[in-house]
C-alpha positions in Angstrom: 33.4 48.6 59.8 31.1 48.9 56.7 29.3 52.1 57.9 25.7 52.7 57.0 26.4 56.4 56.6 29.0 55.7 53.8 27.1 53.2 51.7 28.7 51.7 48.5 25.7 50.4 46.6 26.5 47.8 44.0 26.5 48.5 40.2 23.2 47.1 39.0 24.3 47.5 35.4 27.4 45.4 35.8 27.8 41.9 34.4 29.4 40.8 37.8 26.8 39.0 39.9 25.4 41.0 42.8 26.7 38.7 45.5 30.2 38.8 44.2 30.1 42.6 44.2 29.0 42.5 47.8 31.6 39.9 48.7 34.4 41.9 47.0 33.6 45.1 48.8 33.6 43.4 52.2 36.7 41.5 51.4 38.5 44.7 50.3 37.7 46.3 53.7 39.0 43.2 55.5 42.2 43.3 53.5 42.6 47.0 54.2 42.0 46.4 57.9 39.0 48.8 57.9 37.3 45.7 59.3 39.6 44.3 62.1 39.8 40.6 63.1 37.1 39.8 65.6 34.9 42.7 64.6 31.2 42.1 64.2 29.8 42.8 60.7 26.6 44.7 60.3 23.5 42.5 60.4 22.1 41.0 57.2 19.3 43.7 57.2 21.9 46.5 57.5 24.0 45.0 54.7 20.9 44.9 52.5 20.5 48.6 53.1 24.2 49.4 52.6 24.5 47.6 49.3 20.9 47.9 48.0 20.4 44.2 47.5 18.1 41.5 48.8 18.8 39.3 51.8 19.4 36.3 49.5 22.3 38.2 47.9 23.8 39.1 51.2 23.5 35.6 52.5 25.3 34.2 49.5 28.1 36.8 49.8 28.5 35.9 53.5 28.6 32.2 52.7 31.4 32.8 50.2 33.4 34.9 52.7 33.0 32.2 55.3 34.0 29.5 52.8 37.2 31.5 52.0 38.0 31.8 55.7 37.6 35.5 55.9 34.7 35.5 58.3 33.0 33.1 60.8 29.5 33.0 62.0 28.1 32.5 65.5 24.5 31.4 65.9 22.4 34.2 67.4 25.3 36.6 67.4 26.2 37.3 63.7 29.2 37.3 61.4 32.7 38.2 62.6 36.0 39.0 60.8 38.3 36.0 61.1 41.9 36.1 62.1 44.1 36.2 58.9 45.6 32.8 58.1 49.4 32.3 58.1 50.7 31.6 54.6 53.4 28.9 54.3 54.9 28.4 50.9 55.2 24.8 49.7 57.6 25.4 46.9 60.8 23.5 46.1 63.1 25.5 48.3 64.6 24.7 51.6 63.3 27.2 54.1 61.9 26.4 57.5 58.8 27.6 59.3 60.8 30.2 61.3 62.5 31.7 58.3 59.3 31.6 56.2 57.3 33.6 58.9 60.1 36.1 59.5 60.4 36.8 55.8 56.6 37.6 55.7 57.1 40.1 58.6 55.5 38.0 61.3 56.8 37.9 64.9 57.7 34.3 65.7 58.2 32.9 69.2 59.4 29.4 69.9 58.5 27.9 73.2 60.8 24.9 73.8 58.7 22.4 75.8 61.2 19.5 75.7 64.9 19.0 74.8 66.4 15.8 75.8 68.3 12.6 74.8 66.1 9.5 74.3 66.3 6.1 72.5 64.9 6.3 68.9 61.7 4.5 68.2 61.7 2.0 65.3 60.0 4.5 63.1 62.3 7.4 63.9 65.4 5.1 63.5 64.2 4.1 60.0 63.7 7.6 58.8 67.1 8.7 60.2 68.9 5.6 59.0 70.0 4.6 62.5 70.4 1.3 64.3 67.3 0.4 66.5 67.2 2.3 69.8 70.1 4.6 68.8 70.2 7.8 70.8 68.4 10.8 69.4 67.7 14.3 70.7 64.0 15.1 70.8 62.9 18.7 70.6 59.3 19.7 71.2 58.3 23.3 70.4 55.2 25.4 70.4 55.3 28.0 67.7 53.5 31.3 68.2 53.0 33.7 65.2 52.0 37.2 66.2 51.2 35.9 69.7 48.9 33.1 68.5 49.6 29.4 68.7 50.0 28.0 65.1 52.2 25.0 65.2 53.4 22.3 67.6 56.4 20.3 66.3 58.4 17.3 67.5 61.8 17.0 66.0 64.3 14.1 66.2 68.0 14.6 65.6 70.7 11.9 65.8 72.7 12.5 69.0 76.0 11.3 67.4 75.6 13.8 64.6 74.9 16.9 66.7 75.4 16.4 70.4 75.7 20.1 71.0 72.0 20.5 70.2 71.3 19.7 73.9 72.9 23.0 74.8 71.2 25.1 72.1 68.8 28.0 72.8 66.1 27.4 70.3 63.6 29.9 71.7 64.4 32.4 68.9 66.9 30.5 66.8 66.3 28.4 63.7 66.9 24.7 64.2 68.1 24.4 60.6 70.6 27.2 61.0 71.9 25.6 64.2 72.2 22.1 62.5 74.0 23.6 59.5 76.5 25.5 61.7 77.1 22.5 63.9 77.6 20.0 61.0 79.5 22.3 58.7 77.1 21.3 55.9 74.0 22.8 54.3 70.7 21.1 54.5 70.1 20.4 50.9 66.9 18.4 50.4 63.9 17.0 52.3 60.7 15.0 52.0 57.3 15.8 53.3 53.8 14.3 53.7 50.7 16.3 54.7 47.5 14.9 56.1 44.5 16.2 57.9 43.8 14.6 61.3 41.9 15.1 64.5 44.4 16.0 67.2 44.9 14.2 70.5 43.7 16.2 73.5 47.2 17.2 74.6 48.0 18.6 71.1 44.6 20.3 70.9 45.3 22.0 74.3 48.7 23.3 73.2 47.2 24.7 70.0 44.2 26.2 71.9 41.7 24.3 69.8 39.2 21.4 70.1 39.8 17.7 69.4 36.9 17.9 66.9 38.8 20.6 64.9 41.1 19.1 62.2 44.7 20.0 62.2 47.4 19.5 59.5 49.9 16.9 60.4 53.1 17.5 58.4 55.9 14.9 58.5 59.4 15.9 57.3 62.8 14.3 56.9 65.7 16.5 55.8 69.2 15.6 54.6 72.6 17.3 54.6 74.6 17.9 51.5 76.3 14.5 51.8 72.9 12.7 51.9 73.0 12.0 55.6 69.5 12.4 57.3 69.9 15.0 60.0 66.3 15.6 61.2 62.9 13.9 61.2 59.9 15.8 62.5 56.2 15.8 62.9 54.4 19.2 62.9 50.8 19.9 63.8 49.2 23.1 62.4 45.9 24.6 63.3 43.7 24.2 60.3 41.8 27.5 60.8 45.0 29.5 61.1 47.1 27.9 58.3 47.0 28.2 54.6 49.5 26.4 52.4 50.5 27.7 49.0 51.8 25.2 46.5 53.9 26.0 43.4 53.2 23.6 40.5 55.5 22.9 37.6 54.4 21.3 34.4 56.9 18.7 33.1 57.3 16.7 29.9 57.1 12.9 29.8 60.9 12.6 29.8 61.3 14.9 32.8 58.5 13.0 34.6 60.4 9.7 33.9 63.6 11.2 35.3 61.8 12.5 38.3 60.2 9.1 39.0 63.6 7.5 38.7 65.1 9.9 41.2 62.2 9.2 43.7 62.6 5.4 43.4 66.3 5.7 44.3 65.3 7.3 47.6 63.7 5.5 50.6 62.5 8.7 52.0 58.9 10.1 52.0 57.5 11.5 48.8 56.4 15.1 48.1 59.4 17.4 48.2 58.5 20.9 49.4 59.5 23.6 51.8 60.4 22.2 55.1 59.0 23.1 58.5 61.8 23.3 61.1 
């Protein structure tokens, strides 16, 4: 906690605005875990004394911290340190949610809620390039990162292309790794769309949030090395616990034209990024 007996007054001679100095000091203590998630910050009056600034400055600093998702405020109770968001990299590489989180040092637990064979809906059949009502395996999983619900996903895999998936233990195993091993091919590319939606009650309950709280809906289709669609999925991420990082590449007009031509030759969804699996 920012302790009153160890004040760090701002530099009044600095060109950096007062509220930014206050914000940066609080942020540094949050990053260093001096301030723990869920911890109550000092009152506005106490922060004024700690930093030697007016209440207007403190309020602006707190507003900035809240906007950045580092704190949250409760009417009549004060400001609290928010849980750190889970970073997911939306760069052009094929890693799934499980691998991405493990590489960042998080503990990932998959709760398999459903694993069965069903007829494909018209939409799923179209994405997986199947005949109407072809058999698919549906996998519903709730993903917990460091013990907190982050993601609920529904995946569809053509039964004929991977029947052994029905016997798989996906509680701690990557779906992509299993599909690659079973098919003998690598998953080489994928398509993704991302949109913000209000969740259905059933999804909100699983994610331990409210139906009024937006979630990210992420739709994926991924393909094996020979171009065969192997999985189509819909993932729902808590908006207050997820942060997506996008890598942008500047291209020339010629490169842009070639890229557009590549996209028009595919009937998949646009926006190629890291996949969630």
